[in-house]
Every structure is written in C-alpha cells, then in structure tokens.
C-alpha positions as CSV (number, residue, x, y, z in Angstrom):
1,V,30.6,22.3,-32.0
2,M,29.7,18.9,-33.5
3,I,26.3,17.5,-32.5
4,S,25.6,13.9,-33.4
5,R,22.6,13.0,-35.5
6,R,21.3,10.9,-32.6
7,K,21.4,14.0,-30.3
8,V,19.6,16.2,-32.9
9,L,16.8,13.6,-33.3
10,A,16.5,13.3,-29.5
11,I,16.2,17.1,-29.2
12,F,13.5,17.4,-31.9
13,S,11.5,14.5,-30.7
14,S,11.4,15.9,-27.2
15,V,9.9,19.3,-28.4
16,L,7.6,18.2,-31.2
17,P,4.0,17.7,-30.1
18,L,2.6,14.2,-30.4
19,S,-0.2,15.5,-32.7
20,L,2.4,16.1,-35.4
21,L,3.5,12.5,-35.5
22,P,1.9,10.4,-38.2
23,K,-1.0,8.4,-36.9
24,S,-1.3,4.7,-37.7
25,K,-4.6,3.9,-39.4
26,A,-6.3,0.7,-38.5
27,A,-7.5,-1.4,-41.4
28,T,-11.3,-1.3,-42.0
29,K,-12.9,-4.6,-42.6
30,T,-16.1,-4.5,-44.8
31,L,-18.4,-7.5,-45.4
32,L,-18.7,-7.9,-49.2
33,C,-20.7,-11.1,-49.6
34,S,-21.2,-14.7,-48.7
35,S,-18.5,-17.1,-49.9
36,K,-21.1,-19.1,-51.9
37,D,-21.8,-15.9,-54.0
38,V,-18.4,-16.2,-55.8
39,P,-18.0,-19.4,-57.8
40,M,-14.7,-21.0,-58.8
41,N,-13.0,-19.4,-61.9
42,K,-15.6,-16.7,-62.1
43,S,-15.7,-12.9,-61.5
44,V,-18.7,-11.2,-59.8
45,V,-19.5,-7.5,-59.3
46,F,-21.3,-6.3,-56.2
47,Q,-22.9,-2.9,-55.6
48,G,-22.0,-1.6,-52.1
49,E,-19.6,0.3,-50.0
50,D,-15.8,0.2,-50.1
51,P,-13.9,0.0,-46.9
52,S,-13.9,3.8,-46.7
53,G,-17.7,3.9,-46.7
54,N,-18.1,5.2,-50.3
55,Q,-20.7,3.7,-52.6
56,T,-19.0,1.8,-55.4
57,E,-18.9,-1.4,-57.3
58,V,-16.6,-4.1,-56.1
59,G,-15.4,-6.9,-58.4
60,I,-14.2,-10.2,-57.0
61,T,-12.6,-13.2,-58.7
62,R,-12.1,-16.7,-57.2
63,T,-9.4,-19.0,-58.6
64,K,-7.4,-21.9,-57.3
65,K,-4.9,-19.3,-56.2
66,G,-7.4,-17.5,-54.0
67,L,-9.7,-14.5,-54.0
68,F,-8.9,-11.2,-55.7
69,A,-10.9,-8.0,-55.2
70,F,-11.0,-4.7,-57.0
71,N,-12.9,-1.4,-57.4
72,A,-14.9,-2.4,-60.5
73,I,-15.2,1.1,-61.8
74,C,-13.3,1.5,-65.1
75,T,-10.2,3.7,-64.8
76,H,-10.9,5.2,-68.3
77,A,-14.2,7.0,-68.0
78,G,-15.7,5.9,-64.7
79,C,-18.2,3.4,-66.1
80,G,-19.0,0.2,-64.1
81,T,-17.5,-3.0,-65.4
82,Q,-19.2,-6.4,-65.9
83,P,-17.9,-9.8,-65.2
84,Q,-16.6,-11.7,-68.3
85,G,-15.4,-15.1,-67.2
86,R,-12.5,-14.4,-64.8
87,N,-12.1,-10.8,-66.1
88,F,-14.0,-7.4,-65.9
89,F,-15.3,-5.8,-69.1
90,C,-16.3,-2.1,-69.5
91,Q,-19.2,-1.8,-71.9
92,C,-18.7,2.0,-72.4
93,H,-15.4,1.8,-74.3
94,S,-14.5,-1.9,-74.4
95,S,-11.7,-1.9,-71.8
96,L,-10.9,-5.4,-70.4
97,F,-9.2,-6.0,-67.1
98,D,-7.6,-9.1,-65.7
99,G,-9.6,-10.5,-62.8
100,T,-6.6,-11.6,-60.8
101,S,-4.3,-8.6,-61.2
102,G,-6.6,-5.7,-62.2
103,K,-4.3,-5.0,-65.2
104,R,-5.7,-3.7,-68.4
105,L,-5.7,-6.3,-71.1
106,K,-7.2,-4.2,-73.9
107,G,-9.1,-1.0,-74.5
108,P,-8.5,2.7,-73.9
109,A,-8.0,2.5,-70.1
110,Q,-4.4,3.2,-69.1
111,R,-4.4,2.3,-65.4
112,P,-5.3,-1.0,-63.7
113,L,-8.3,-1.4,-61.4
114,M,-7.6,-0.5,-57.8
115,K,-7.0,-3.6,-55.7
116,Y,-8.4,-4.4,-52.3
117,K,-7.0,-6.7,-49.7
118,V,-9.6,-9.6,-49.4
119,V,-10.1,-12.4,-46.9
120,E,-12.5,-15.2,-46.5
121,E,-13.6,-16.1,-43.0
122,K,-16.4,-18.3,-41.7
123,G,-18.4,-18.4,-44.9
124,N,-18.1,-14.7,-45.7
125,I,-15.8,-12.6,-47.9
126,Y,-14.4,-9.3,-46.5
127,I,-12.4,-6.5,-48.1
128,F,-10.0,-4.1,-46.4
129,N,-8.9,-0.5,-47.1
C-alpha cells in the first residue's frame, strides 16, 4: 500500500501534541543608551544587560551606514574590549575587532564579536536578541 507524503504528514500532525512543536520566540528589545551617547564615526562600550538579561558589555559603532552593536567581550579570553576609533581593542592580548562587522582584524582571537540587531527610535538606541 502506497501512502503519500502529504497523508503521512497529516497523520503525524494530527497525533503530535502541540507542546512538541517549536515555539516562536519574540524578539526582546533592550534600551542601550541615548542616541547622543554615540558620536559619528566612533565606537562606545556600555556596561549593562544584553537582551537575554545577562550582565555584559555592549559595544556600539555609528557610521554613515548606520549603527552596529556587538557583545564587547573578547572572544579569545573573555576580557572586555575598549573603543579604539571605530573599532574595539582588547587590552589583555591585543586583539582588534572591526566596529562595523565584529570581525577580528588582528591578535589571538579567532572568532568575531557576537552581533546584536540594533535600532534607533525617538532619541534612543535599542538592541535585540
């Protein structure tokens, strides 16, 4: 007996409990700073919470192309980074990260900084998970 793929899917979807289906997760919007705190062509690092509620450092860069936000903890040894022009510099082992892509430019870090979605609304800058 041949059963079509459509029929198999219909049978399984009718018997699987809804709790086993993947849940969509709404984006969490977190206020990072005032828009005036991030000057043009500069990077800034803020202490605070990421969108998941964890204490961290968030780096943000403003250019003519827009805003770029990252977890500002170095991916090499977990040290905090400092702004260096439009980039982020780790003083522990001299890794340097691009402030618009998060990519490592030099140093022992092998992975880029983790990027956040960022938006500017009504004079404030927010990041999302």
